[in-house]
C-alpha positions as CSV (number, residue, x, y, z in Angstrom):
1,M,-19.0,32.1,-2.5
2,T,-16.4,33.8,-1.0
3,A,-17.8,34.2,2.4
4,E,-18.2,30.7,2.6
5,I,-14.8,29.8,1.6
6,M,-13.4,32.2,4.4
7,A,-15.9,30.9,7.1
8,H,-14.5,27.2,6.4
9,W,-10.7,28.2,5.6
10,P,-9.5,25.6,7.8
11,M,-11.0,22.9,5.5
12,W,-9.6,24.6,2.5
13,A,-6.0,25.4,4.0
14,S,-6.0,21.5,4.6
15,L,-7.0,20.7,1.1
16,A,-4.2,22.8,0.0
17,A,-1.6,21.4,2.0
18,V,-2.5,17.9,0.7
19,A,-2.1,19.3,-2.7
20,I,1.1,21.0,-1.9
21,T,2.6,17.8,-0.3
22,I,1.8,15.8,-3.6
23,V,3.7,18.2,-5.3
24,F,6.8,18.0,-3.3
25,Y,6.5,14.4,-3.5
26,M,6.5,14.1,-7.3
27,L,9.2,16.9,-7.5
28,D,11.8,14.4,-5.4
29,R,13.9,17.0,-4.6
30,W,13.7,16.4,-0.8
31,S,13.1,13.6,1.2
32,M,9.5,12.4,1.8
33,E,10.2,12.5,5.5
34,L,11.4,16.0,5.6
35,V,8.3,17.1,3.4
36,S,6.0,14.9,5.7
37,V,7.5,16.6,8.8
38,S,7.6,20.0,7.6
39,V,3.7,19.8,6.2
40,I,3.0,18.5,10.1
41,A,5.0,21.6,11.3
42,G,3.3,23.9,9.2
43,L,-0.4,22.8,9.8
44,L,0.2,22.8,13.4
45,L,1.4,26.7,13.1
46,L,-1.6,27.1,10.8
47,F,-4.4,26.1,12.8
48,S,-3.0,27.9,16.3
49,I,-4.1,30.8,14.6
50,P,-7.3,32.2,16.4
51,G,-10.5,31.4,14.2
52,A,-9.0,27.9,13.3
53,T,-12.2,26.0,13.9
54,G,-13.6,22.7,12.4
55,F,-16.7,22.5,10.1
56,D,-18.8,22.4,13.1
57,G,-17.4,25.5,14.7
58,S,-15.5,23.4,17.5
59,P,-11.7,24.7,17.9
60,I,-8.9,22.7,16.4
61,T,-6.3,21.9,18.7
62,S,-2.7,20.3,18.3
63,A,-4.1,16.9,19.9
64,D,-6.6,16.8,17.3
65,L,-4.3,17.0,14.5
66,L,-1.8,14.4,16.2
67,M,-4.5,12.1,17.1
68,G,-3.9,10.2,13.9
69,F,-0.5,8.9,15.4
70,A,-2.1,7.0,17.9
71,N,-4.1,5.4,15.8
72,P,-4.3,1.5,16.3
73,A,-4.2,1.0,12.5
74,L,-1.5,3.1,11.7
75,I,0.1,1.2,14.5
76,T,-0.8,-2.2,12.8
77,I,0.3,-1.0,9.3
78,M,3.9,0.0,11.0
79,A,4.3,-3.6,12.6
80,L,3.6,-5.2,9.1
81,L,6.3,-3.2,7.8
82,V,8.6,-4.3,10.6
83,V,7.5,-8.2,9.8
84,G,8.0,-7.7,6.2
85,Q,11.4,-6.2,6.6
86,G,12.3,-8.8,9.0
87,L,11.7,-11.3,6.3
88,F,13.6,-9.5,3.7
89,Q,16.5,-9.1,5.8
90,T,17.0,-12.1,7.5
91,G,16.7,-14.1,4.2
92,A,14.0,-16.0,5.4
93,L,12.4,-16.8,2.1
94,E,15.7,-17.3,0.4
95,G,15.7,-20.9,0.3
96,P,12.3,-21.3,-1.2
97,T,13.3,-18.5,-3.8
98,K,16.3,-20.7,-4.7
99,A,14.4,-23.8,-5.3
100,L,11.9,-22.0,-7.3
101,V,14.9,-20.6,-9.5
102,R,16.5,-24.1,-10.0
103,S,13.2,-25.5,-10.9
104,Y,12.5,-23.4,-13.7
105,D,14.5,-25.7,-16.3
106,K,12.5,-28.8,-15.4
107,R,8.9,-27.2,-14.8
108,P,8.6,-23.5,-16.1
109,I,4.8,-23.4,-16.1
110,G,4.6,-24.9,-12.7
111,T,7.4,-22.5,-11.3
112,L,5.7,-19.2,-12.8
113,I,2.8,-20.4,-11.1
114,G,4.3,-21.4,-8.0
115,A,6.1,-18.1,-7.8
116,F,3.0,-15.8,-8.2
117,A,1.2,-18.2,-5.6
118,A,3.9,-17.5,-3.2
119,V,3.7,-13.9,-3.6
120,F,-0.5,-14.2,-3.1
121,V,-0.2,-15.9,-0.2
122,T,2.7,-13.8,1.5
123,S,1.1,-10.6,0.3
124,A,-2.1,-11.6,1.7
125,F,-1.0,-11.7,5.3
126,T,1.9,-8.9,5.1
127,N,2.4,-5.4,3.8
128,N,2.7,-5.9,0.1
129,T,5.6,-3.3,-0.5
130,P,8.3,-5.6,1.1
131,V,7.1,-8.5,-0.5
132,V,7.2,-7.4,-3.9
133,I,11.0,-6.4,-3.2
134,M,11.5,-9.8,-1.9
135,F,10.5,-11.3,-5.1
136,L,12.1,-8.7,-7.6
137,P,15.6,-10.8,-7.9
138,I,13.4,-14.2,-8.3
139,M,11.4,-12.7,-11.0
140,S,14.4,-11.1,-13.0
141,A,16.0,-14.4,-12.9
142,I,13.1,-16.3,-14.3
143,A,13.1,-13.7,-17.0
144,A,16.5,-14.2,-17.9
145,R,16.2,-18.0,-18.1
146,M,13.0,-17.4,-20.6
147,G,14.8,-14.8,-22.4
148,A,12.3,-12.1,-21.8
149,S,12.1,-8.6,-20.8
150,T,12.0,-8.3,-17.1
151,S,8.8,-6.1,-17.4
152,R,6.7,-9.2,-18.6
153,L,7.0,-10.3,-15.0
154,M,7.4,-7.2,-13.2
155,M,3.9,-5.6,-13.8
156,P,2.2,-8.8,-13.3
157,L,4.2,-9.1,-9.8
158,S,2.8,-5.8,-8.7
159,F,-0.5,-6.3,-9.5
160,V,-0.7,-9.7,-8.0
161,S,0.4,-8.4,-4.6
162,I,-2.0,-5.7,-4.6
163,F,-4.9,-8.2,-5.6
164,A,-3.8,-10.5,-2.7
165,G,-4.1,-7.6,-0.1
166,M,-7.8,-7.0,-0.7
167,T,-8.4,-10.6,0.7
168,T,-7.7,-10.0,4.4
169,L,-7.9,-7.2,6.9
170,I,-4.0,-6.7,7.3
171,G,-3.3,-7.5,3.5
172,T,-3.0,-3.7,2.8
173,S,-2.6,-0.9,5.1
174,T,-6.1,0.6,3.1
175,N,-8.0,-2.1,4.5
176,L,-6.9,-1.4,7.9
177,L,-7.5,2.2,7.3
178,A,-11.0,1.7,5.9
179,A,-12.0,-0.7,8.7
180,D,-11.3,1.8,11.5
181,S,-13.2,4.5,9.9
182,Y,-15.8,2.1,9.6
183,E,-15.7,1.2,13.3
184,R,-16.0,4.9,14.4
185,L,-18.7,5.4,12.2
186,T,-20.8,2.7,12.8
187,G,-19.5,0.8,16.0
188,S,-19.1,-2.4,14.2
189,E,-16.1,-4.1,13.4
190,L,-14.7,-5.9,10.4
191,G,-13.4,-9.2,10.9
192,F,-10.1,-10.7,9.5
193,F,-11.8,-12.6,6.7
194,D,-14.9,-10.5,6.1
195,Q,-13.9,-9.5,2.9
196,T,-12.0,-12.4,1.6
197,V,-14.9,-13.8,-0.4
198,F,-15.1,-10.7,-2.8
199,G,-11.5,-9.9,-2.7
200,L,-10.7,-13.3,-4.3
201,I,-13.5,-12.9,-6.8
202,L,-12.0,-9.3,-7.9
203,A,-8.4,-11.3,-7.7
204,A,-9.4,-13.7,-10.1
205,V,-10.6,-11.5,-12.5
206,G,-7.8,-9.2,-12.2
207,I,-5.1,-12.0,-12.6
208,T,-7.5,-13.4,-15.8
209,Y,-7.0,-10.2,-17.0
210,I,-3.3,-9.8,-16.6
211,A,-2.5,-13.2,-17.8
212,I,-4.3,-12.6,-21.2
213,A,-3.6,-8.5,-21.5
214,S,-0.1,-9.0,-20.4
215,R,1.0,-11.0,-23.5
216,I,-0.3,-8.6,-25.5
217,L,0.4,-5.0,-23.6
218,L,3.4,-5.6,-22.2
219,P,6.9,-4.7,-24.2
220,E,9.5,-7.5,-25.4
């Protein structure tokens, strides 16, 4: 067992680096950027040691370690973050959101359905994190009109955004990374809407559960 670990020590070192990185993220004493750059620098130094080879025995070079930064999926994710921040910073959705809040007094149920539908559609075509950020003040305002705790809307907001991300190729970064790995392993590409049917089925089940369970589990 010890001999096997020593023979494949780069693999175990990589797993240890991931675990240490997660611990430092959780401690939140240093910025995530500083921790991430430090881990990359540490791995570059570690794998410059003679004998640092891959599982197949081939040497691990700096180019191999940094190859992921040129991955098309990563570039696409970064571009989607720029698009989402553009929508947020320019106030492109400010008009529709104000209209939603104003309409609550007249059509409360319709306003809630419209707000979550807007979250779903927007999250399906942009990164879901900035979408949630954009809709936080809207849900806070609606919760205030309802006289209810914001948690009764914030948790559903987050999960509806996640469900929407499963419906298109660019809905979430996970889809892009999985599609890139699938292409490298099989040589086949995933289409933009290949997972839409399955994503909509899962989203329907998840949203139904949230609509029922949130009334019971989420606190007032």
